[in-house]
C-alpha positions as CSV (number, residue, x, y, z in Angstrom):
1,M,-13.2,4.6,15.3
2,K,-9.8,5.0,13.4
3,E,-8.9,2.2,11.0
4,I,-5.5,0.5,10.6
5,L,-4.5,-1.7,7.7
6,F,-1.7,-4.2,8.4
7,I,0.1,-6.1,5.6
8,C,2.9,-8.6,6.2
9,Y,4.7,-11.7,5.0
10,G,5.5,-14.7,7.2
11,G,8.6,-15.6,9.2
12,G,10.1,-12.9,11.3
13,H,7.8,-10.3,9.8
14,V,4.5,-11.7,11.1
15,K,6.2,-12.6,14.5
16,M,7.0,-8.9,14.9
17,L,3.5,-7.6,14.1
18,L,1.6,-10.4,16.0
19,P,2.1,-8.9,19.5
20,I,1.1,-5.4,18.3
21,I,-2.1,-6.8,16.6
22,Q,-3.0,-8.8,19.7
23,N,-2.6,-5.7,21.9
24,I,-4.8,-3.6,19.6
25,K,-7.5,-6.3,19.5
26,K,-7.5,-6.7,23.2
27,N,-8.0,-3.0,23.8
28,N,-10.4,-2.5,21.0
29,K,-9.2,1.0,20.4
30,Y,-8.9,0.8,16.6
31,K,-10.6,-1.1,13.8
32,I,-8.1,-3.3,12.0
33,N,-7.8,-5.2,8.8
34,I,-5.0,-7.6,8.1
35,I,-3.6,-8.6,4.7
36,A,-1.7,-11.9,5.4
37,L,0.8,-12.7,2.7
38,T,2.1,-16.3,2.0
39,T,2.9,-18.1,5.3
40,A,1.7,-15.3,7.5
41,R,-1.9,-16.6,7.1
42,S,-1.1,-19.8,9.0
43,V,0.3,-17.8,12.0
44,F,-2.9,-15.6,12.2
45,D,-5.0,-18.7,11.9
46,K,-3.1,-20.4,14.7
47,Y,-3.9,-17.4,17.0
48,Q,-7.5,-17.2,15.7
49,I,-7.0,-13.8,14.3
50,D,-9.0,-12.9,11.2
51,S,-7.0,-12.0,8.1
52,L,-7.4,-11.7,4.4
53,G,-5.3,-13.0,1.5
54,F,-5.2,-12.1,-2.2
55,N,-7.8,-14.8,-2.9
56,E,-10.5,-13.2,-0.7
57,L,-9.7,-9.8,-2.2
58,S,-9.6,-11.0,-5.8
59,F,-13.1,-9.5,-6.4
60,L,-11.3,-6.2,-6.6
61,V,-9.6,-7.4,-9.8
62,E,-11.7,-6.9,-12.9
63,D,-9.3,-8.6,-15.3
64,D,-9.8,-12.4,-14.9
65,R,-6.5,-13.2,-16.6
66,W,-5.0,-13.5,-13.2
67,K,-6.6,-17.0,-12.8
68,I,-4.8,-18.3,-15.9
69,F,-1.5,-16.7,-14.9
70,G,-1.8,-18.2,-11.4
71,K,-2.5,-21.7,-12.7
72,E,0.4,-21.5,-15.1
73,L,2.9,-20.3,-12.4
74,V,1.8,-22.4,-9.5
75,H,2.6,-26.1,-9.3
76,E,0.6,-27.8,-6.5
77,N,3.5,-30.0,-5.4
78,Q,5.8,-26.9,-4.9
79,I,3.6,-25.0,-2.5
80,S,4.4,-24.8,1.2
81,P,1.9,-26.9,3.3
82,L,1.3,-23.7,5.2
83,I,-0.2,-22.0,2.1
84,N,-3.6,-22.7,0.6
85,Y,-3.5,-23.7,-3.1
86,N,-6.1,-21.2,-4.1
87,E,-4.3,-18.5,-2.3
88,S,-1.1,-19.3,-4.1
89,I,-2.9,-19.1,-7.5
90,A,-4.3,-15.7,-6.5
91,Y,-1.0,-14.4,-5.1
92,Y,1.0,-15.4,-8.2
93,G,-1.7,-14.6,-10.7
94,I,-2.6,-11.2,-9.4
95,N,1.0,-10.2,-9.0
96,Y,1.9,-11.4,-12.5
97,L,-1.2,-9.6,-13.9
98,D,0.1,-6.4,-12.3
99,L,3.5,-7.0,-13.9
100,V,1.7,-7.3,-17.3
101,L,-0.3,-4.1,-16.7
102,Q,2.9,-2.2,-15.8
103,Y,5.2,-3.5,-18.6
104,G,3.2,-5.3,-21.2
105,S,3.1,-9.1,-21.8
106,Q,6.5,-9.6,-23.4
107,K,8.5,-7.4,-21.0
108,A,6.7,-8.9,-18.0
109,K,7.7,-12.4,-19.1
110,E,11.3,-11.4,-19.4
111,I,11.3,-9.6,-16.0
112,Y,9.7,-12.6,-14.3
113,K,12.1,-15.1,-15.9
114,Y,15.0,-13.1,-14.6
115,K,13.7,-12.0,-11.1
116,D,11.0,-14.6,-10.3
117,R,8.9,-13.4,-7.3
118,Q,11.3,-10.6,-6.6
119,S,9.8,-8.8,-9.6
120,F,6.4,-8.5,-8.0
121,Y,5.2,-5.0,-7.1
122,P,1.4,-5.1,-7.4
123,I,0.8,-1.4,-7.3
124,N,-2.6,-1.6,-9.1
125,F,-4.0,-4.2,-6.8
126,I,-2.7,-2.7,-3.6
127,S,-4.1,0.7,-4.7
128,K,-7.5,-1.0,-5.0
129,I,-7.2,-2.6,-1.6
130,I,-6.3,0.7,0.1
131,S,-9.1,2.5,-1.8
132,Y,-11.5,-0.2,-0.6
133,F,-10.5,-0.1,3.1
134,K,-9.7,3.6,3.3
135,P,-7.4,3.2,6.4
136,D,-6.2,6.0,8.5
137,L,-2.9,4.3,8.9
138,V,-1.0,1.6,6.9
139,I,1.5,-0.6,8.9
140,A,4.0,-2.9,7.2
141,T,7.5,-4.2,8.0
142,N,10.7,-3.8,6.0
143,S,9.8,-6.5,3.4
144,P,9.9,-5.6,-0.3
145,R,7.2,-6.4,-2.8
146,S,3.6,-6.1,-1.4
147,E,4.6,-4.5,1.9
148,K,6.8,-1.8,0.3
149,C,4.1,-1.3,-2.3
150,A,1.4,-0.7,0.4
151,I,3.5,2.1,2.0
152,D,4.2,3.7,-1.3
153,V,0.5,3.7,-2.2
154,A,-0.3,5.1,1.2
155,T,2.2,7.9,0.7
156,T,0.7,8.7,-2.8
157,N,-2.7,9.0,-1.2
158,N,-1.6,11.1,1.7
159,I,-2.4,8.3,4.2
160,K,-0.1,7.9,7.2
161,S,2.2,4.9,7.2
162,L,4.5,3.1,9.7
163,C,7.3,0.8,8.7
164,I,8.6,-1.5,11.5
165,V,12.1,-2.7,10.8
166,D,13.0,-6.1,12.3
167,M,16.8,-6.1,12.3
168,F,19.4,-4.0,10.6
169,A,17.8,-3.2,7.2
170,L,21.2,-3.3,5.4
171,Q,19.6,-3.9,2.0
172,E,16.2,-2.3,2.7
173,I,17.9,1.1,3.6
174,K,18.0,1.7,-0.1
175,W,14.2,2.5,0.0
176,I,13.5,2.9,3.7
177,G,16.3,5.5,4.0
178,K,14.5,7.8,1.6
179,N,12.6,10.6,3.3
180,N,9.5,10.0,1.2
181,F,9.1,6.4,2.3
182,A,6.7,5.9,5.3
183,T,5.7,8.6,7.8
184,K,7.6,7.0,10.7
185,I,10.0,4.1,11.1
186,C,10.5,2.0,14.1
187,V,13.9,0.4,14.5
188,L,15.7,-2.1,16.8
189,N,18.3,0.1,18.4
190,D,20.4,3.3,18.3
191,S,22.9,1.8,15.9
192,V,20.2,1.2,13.3
193,K,18.8,4.7,13.8
194,N,22.2,6.3,13.3
195,M,22.7,4.3,10.1
196,F,19.5,5.7,8.7
197,V,20.4,9.2,9.8
198,Q,23.8,9.0,8.1
199,Y,22.1,7.7,5.0
200,G,20.1,11.0,5.0
201,R,16.8,10.0,6.7
202,K,15.4,12.7,9.0
203,E,16.1,11.9,12.6
204,N,12.6,12.8,13.8
205,D,11.1,10.1,11.5
206,I,13.0,7.3,13.3
207,I,11.9,5.9,16.7
208,V,14.0,3.3,18.6
209,T,11.4,0.9,19.9
210,G,13.0,-2.6,19.8
211,N,11.4,-5.6,18.1
212,P,8.2,-7.0,19.6
213,A,9.2,-10.5,18.5
214,F,11.9,-10.3,21.2
215,D,9.6,-9.2,24.1
216,S,9.1,-12.7,25.3
217,L,12.9,-12.9,26.0
218,F,12.2,-11.0,29.2
219,D,9.6,-13.4,30.5
220,I,12.0,-15.8,32.2
221,D,12.0,-15.9,36.0
222,N,14.8,-16.7,38.4
223,E,13.2,-20.0,39.5
224,K,13.4,-21.3,35.9
225,I,17.1,-20.3,35.7
226,K,17.9,-22.1,39.0
227,Q,16.1,-25.3,37.8
228,Y,18.0,-25.2,34.5
229,L,21.4,-24.8,36.2
230,C,20.6,-27.7,38.6
231,R,19.3,-29.9,35.8
232,K,22.4,-29.4,33.7
233,N,24.7,-29.7,36.8
234,L,26.3,-26.3,36.0
235,S,28.5,-24.7,38.6
236,K,27.3,-21.5,40.3
237,S,30.9,-20.3,40.8
238,K,32.3,-21.0,37.3
239,I,31.9,-18.6,34.3
240,K,29.5,-20.2,31.8
241,I,30.2,-19.7,28.1
242,L,27.7,-20.6,25.5
243,Y,28.9,-21.4,22.0
244,A,25.9,-21.2,19.6
245,S,27.1,-23.0,16.5
246,Q,25.8,-22.6,13.0
247,P,26.7,-24.0,9.6
248,E,29.2,-22.2,7.4
249,P,28.6,-23.0,3.7
250,R,31.4,-23.2,1.1
251,K,29.7,-20.5,-0.9
252,H,27.5,-17.6,0.1
253,P,23.9,-18.1,-1.1
254,F,23.5,-14.6,-2.5
255,N,27.0,-13.4,-3.5
256,S,30.4,-14.7,-4.5
257,K,32.0,-15.0,-1.0
258,I,33.7,-18.3,-0.3
259,G,33.4,-19.8,3.2
260,N,35.2,-22.4,5.3
261,P,32.7,-25.2,6.2
262,N,35.2,-26.2,8.9
263,L,34.9,-22.9,10.7
264,P,32.3,-23.9,13.3
265,R,34.4,-27.0,14.3
266,I,37.6,-24.9,14.5
267,I,35.8,-22.6,16.9
268,E,34.6,-25.5,19.0
269,K,38.0,-27.1,19.1
270,T,39.6,-23.8,20.2
271,L,37.0,-23.4,23.0
272,R,37.4,-27.0,24.1
273,E,41.2,-26.5,24.4
274,F,40.5,-23.2,26.3
275,I,38.3,-25.0,28.8
276,K,40.9,-27.7,29.4
277,E,43.4,-25.1,30.4
278,N,41.0,-22.8,32.3
279,K,39.1,-24.6,35.0
280,Q,37.2,-21.5,36.1
281,Y,35.1,-21.7,33.0
282,E,32.4,-24.0,31.7
283,L,31.4,-24.4,28.1
284,I,27.8,-25.1,26.8
285,I,27.6,-26.0,23.2
286,R,24.4,-25.7,21.3
287,Y,24.4,-27.0,17.7
288,H,22.2,-25.5,15.0
289,P,19.1,-27.6,14.1
290,S,20.6,-28.2,10.7
291,E,24.0,-29.4,12.0
292,N,24.4,-33.1,12.4
293,I,27.3,-33.2,14.8
294,I,28.2,-36.1,17.2
295,Y,28.8,-34.4,20.6
296,K,32.0,-35.5,22.5
297,E,32.0,-35.6,26.3
298,Q,34.6,-33.5,28.1
299,E,35.1,-32.2,31.6
300,N,33.4,-28.8,32.1
301,V,31.7,-29.0,28.7
302,K,27.9,-29.6,28.4
303,L,25.5,-30.0,25.5
304,S,22.4,-27.9,25.1
305,S,20.0,-30.0,23.1
306,K,17.8,-28.5,20.4
307,D,14.6,-29.1,22.4
308,E,15.8,-27.1,25.4
309,N,14.3,-23.6,25.9
310,L,16.7,-21.2,24.3
311,H,15.5,-18.2,26.3
312,T,16.1,-20.0,29.6
313,L,19.6,-21.0,28.4
314,L,20.5,-17.4,27.5
315,H,19.5,-16.2,30.9
316,S,21.6,-18.9,32.5
317,I,24.9,-18.2,30.9
318,D,27.5,-15.4,31.4
319,L,28.7,-14.8,27.9
320,I,28.0,-16.1,24.4
321,I,30.1,-16.8,21.3
322,V,28.6,-16.8,17.8
323,T,29.5,-16.2,14.2
324,A,26.4,-14.4,12.9
325,S,23.5,-16.1,14.6
326,T,20.5,-14.0,15.8
327,V,21.0,-15.9,19.1
328,G,23.8,-13.4,19.7
329,L,21.4,-10.5,19.2
330,E,18.9,-12.0,21.6
331,A,21.7,-12.5,24.2
332,H,22.7,-8.8,23.8
333,L,19.1,-7.6,24.3
334,I,19.0,-9.2,27.8
335,G,22.4,-7.7,28.7
336,K,24.7,-10.7,28.1
337,P,28.2,-9.9,26.6
338,V,28.6,-11.3,23.0
339,I,31.7,-12.3,21.2
340,T,31.5,-12.7,17.4
341,I,34.0,-14.5,15.1
342,D,34.2,-11.9,12.4
343,N,35.7,-14.0,9.6
344,S,32.4,-15.8,8.8
345,I,30.9,-15.7,5.3
346,F,27.9,-14.1,7.0
347,T,29.7,-11.4,9.1
348,D,28.7,-8.6,6.7
349,D,25.0,-9.7,6.8
350,A,24.9,-9.6,10.6
351,P,27.5,-7.0,11.5
352,F,27.0,-7.3,15.3
353,S,30.4,-5.8,16.2
354,K,29.9,-2.8,13.9
355,M,26.5,-2.3,15.4
356,G,27.9,-2.3,19.0
357,I,26.2,-5.5,19.8
358,S,29.3,-7.7,20.2
359,T,33.1,-7.7,20.6
360,G,34.4,-8.8,17.2
361,V,37.3,-11.2,16.8
362,K,39.0,-11.4,13.4
363,E,41.4,-14.3,14.3
364,I,40.3,-17.3,16.3
365,S,43.6,-17.2,18.1
366,E,42.5,-14.0,19.8
367,L,39.6,-15.7,21.5
368,P,41.2,-16.7,24.8
369,N,42.4,-13.2,25.6
370,I,39.0,-11.7,24.6
371,I,37.2,-14.2,26.8
372,H,39.4,-13.3,29.8
373,H,39.0,-9.6,29.2
374,I,35.2,-9.8,29.0
375,A,35.1,-12.2,32.0
376,S,37.0,-9.7,34.1
377,K,34.2,-7.1,33.6
378,L,31.2,-9.5,34.1
379,Y,30.3,-8.2,37.5
380,E,30.5,-4.5,36.7
381,P,27.1,-2.8,36.9
382,Y,25.3,-3.1,33.5
383,N,22.8,-0.5,32.5
384,K,20.1,-2.7,31.0
385,N,18.0,-0.9,28.4
386,L,14.5,-1.7,29.5
387,N,13.3,-0.2,26.2
388,Y,14.1,-3.5,24.6
389,S,11.7,-5.4,26.8
390,R,8.7,-3.2,25.9
391,A,8.9,-3.0,22.1
392,T,5.1,-3.8,21.7
393,E,4.2,-1.1,24.2
394,N,6.6,1.4,22.5
395,I,5.2,0.8,19.1
396,I,1.6,1.1,20.3
397,S,2.6,4.5,21.7
398,V,3.9,5.5,18.3
399,I,0.6,4.3,16.7
400,N,-1.4,6.3,19.2
401,N,0.6,9.4,18.5
402,M,0.2,9.0,14.8
403,L,-3.6,8.6,15.1
404,E,-4.2,11.4,17.5
């Protein structure tokens, strides 16, 4: 039986790999081992899937200094409740030991002080893991550090590897775009594939599969949509616009861009005025969980609370307006037209209009005309790309082809 080694971090990375792993376990076609990094472990535990962390694999490290390093770097009160304390010590300690082995004690100290966890690239430890398991295929996502390292080690050892990209890989293209990184790459859509090809990556290496984390978007049935429309007292005849709001900080967290914190409320005000003047539309507002906004009642305006099922909501509306929220991407995947306000501080991080996912609006004053234009085309036949709804199946097919 062929063996696959998965390695991934938490958040969107583990969500993307989870359906693939569940499918493989169900069909029992391959033997799998999973290295769960940081918060990924809690997700696998939740679904009763066996996984290993750095702590369980620490027997592969002969140099015990990692224990001292780990205890020096980890403060118990700073750890996420989703991560075991001993695992944190092993993760930090082994990564830091690897830094020392690569650069020497003094240089490692300087690098860690400047880059913190971003400096971790545990090539010695990952090499031992891959030598221990001897997989036929290594699968990781577009994360840096340990995931990138695993694919690099696989390449060095002539082991096939698959990199599954969750979104646009705007930063990760610097390494994933190189032809010597990973045997194959799975990407979200044609726009991402074209970006990689333009960067210089061989076209045959890149397969458009979609993202398995979004497969559940397509599980909504018509009865649920009818129930939702009835419960919210939404009109069947009016065009339903969803505004998915999100905070706009004064300063970008990772660069020098300056934002306008009032932007979300300016958009909302513009849409409320539009609804007053255009009775054939209804507006549904959904505030971001971190926004503390007092909702104001208005004719033809409804509030979608944070506890309402987002996927049901997306299937119930006709078009959506966002700045840079992934809710816009999810709406696009199920065939809903998306308008983005392209003067957000995050526009370049989620370039939906450049990727062909949305119609971009630079000036908010353009919104009414764009809404009317899109609404006039709502009932034209839309060629849904069913590929998006079968991402897990598509990636399993890629894996099967690689292991034939």
